[in-house]
N, C-alpha and C positions, 0 to 999 in steps of 0.2 A: 269692181271694187270689193264686192262681197267675197269673191274668191281670194283676193289679196288679204283681206282681214281674217278670213278663215285660215289661210296658210300661216299668217302671223301668229294667231292664237295657238295653232298646232305646234309651231316652232317654239313658242314660249312655253308651252306645256312640256314638250320633250326636253327643253333646256332646264326647266325647273326640276323635272324628275331626275335628270342626269346629275344635277348639283346635289339634290337631296340624297340620291343613292351614293354618291361619292363621299358625302359627309358621314353617312352611316358606316361606310367601310372604314373611315378613319377612326371612328369610335371603337370599332372592333379590334383594331390593332392595339395591343398592349405591350408595354416593354417588359421584358423578362428581368427579374431581379439579378443583380450582379452577384455571382457566386464567389465567395471568398474562400481561398484555400487556407484551411486551418491546419497547422502543423502541431501535432502533439508530441510532447517530449516524454519519452519513456523514462520511468523511474529507474534509476540505477542505485541499488542499495550499496552501502559502503561495505568494506571488508569486515568491519566490526559487526554491522547488522547481520551479515551473512553468517558470521561465526556465532552470534547470539542465537540465531535461528537453528543452527546446527546443535548448539548446547541444549536448546529447548527440546528438539527432537530426541536427542540422546536421553534427556531426563524423563521424557514420556516413556521411552522404552525401559529405562531403569525403574520407574515407578511400577510398570506392569510386571517386571521381573520380581520386584520385592513383594508385591501383592500376591504373586503366584507362589511365594515362599522360596524363591531362588536367591542365592547370594551372589551379587555381581562380583566379578573377579578382575576385570580389566577396564581401564579408562582409555577409550580409543581416541579421545580428543587431546590435542596438544594445547593445554591451557596456558602455556607461556605466550601463545599468540595474543592473549589479552593485553600484553605489554606492548605489542608492536603493530597490531592490526590498525588499518586506517579508519579513523572515526568518521562519522557522518559530518556533512558540511555544517559549520557553525558550532561544532562540539569539540571539546578538547579534554584531555585527561587532567582533572582537577586534583588537588591534594586530597579531597574527600574520596574521589574515585580511587586514587592510589592506595588509600588506607583500606578500602574495601576489597580491592582485587586480590591481594595476597591472602587475606582471610578466606575469601571465596575459593581460591585455588586449593588451599589446605583442606577446607571442608569438603570440597568435591572429591579430592583424592582420598579423604577419610572414608567415603562411602564404600570404596572398593578395598579398603584396608581390612584384611582378614584377622589382624592381630588385635584390633580394637575391642575394648570391653563393652562398648555401647552396642545396642541392638542396631541392625542395619537400617531399620525404619527411622530410628532417632537420628542416625548420622545423615541419612538422606534428607529428612525434614530440616535438619540444621543447615545443610547446604542450600536448600531452597529458601530458607529464612534469610540466609546471607544474600541471596539474589534480591529478595524483597527489600531488605534494608538498604542496599545500594540503590536500587531503583526508586526508592522513596525520595532520594535526594538528587539523583542524576538524570534519570529518564523515566518519567512516571507512566508513560503510555502502556507498557506491557504488564503492569501490575496485576490486572484481573486475570490475564493469561497465566502468569507465574503462580498466582494463588491456586489455580486449578492443579498445579503439580503436587501440592502438599498431599500427603497421605493422612487421612483422618483416622 
């Protein structure tokens, strides 16, 4: 009978160890978080935004020429695109915008006008001031960038 009880305790001990070890293994198993596929939408600038960036780049070059004492002689941009370029979503050509665009085109063309009596620096700053005046009412974001174009 002692042998039977001894075997019973040994079996109970092994069974307890087996159950405890299997419980510990379950605790070690962790679920991995579900990975979500995030799709990013690339910004697509409008035709007008692209044209405005091109005008900015042109005016940076123009400023450098004027500071270097050169007189600009050609306007490589087709400013008439301002009337037809696709605007950014949610934006339209307002009456206010329409009143500024023609004044801006004339002032930008005056910068390369060699017949004008005004100094080229004054003509250039007038064109940039027209940019600022329009942007104060229509699209205020680029104002600090435009102000850097002015020749002091």
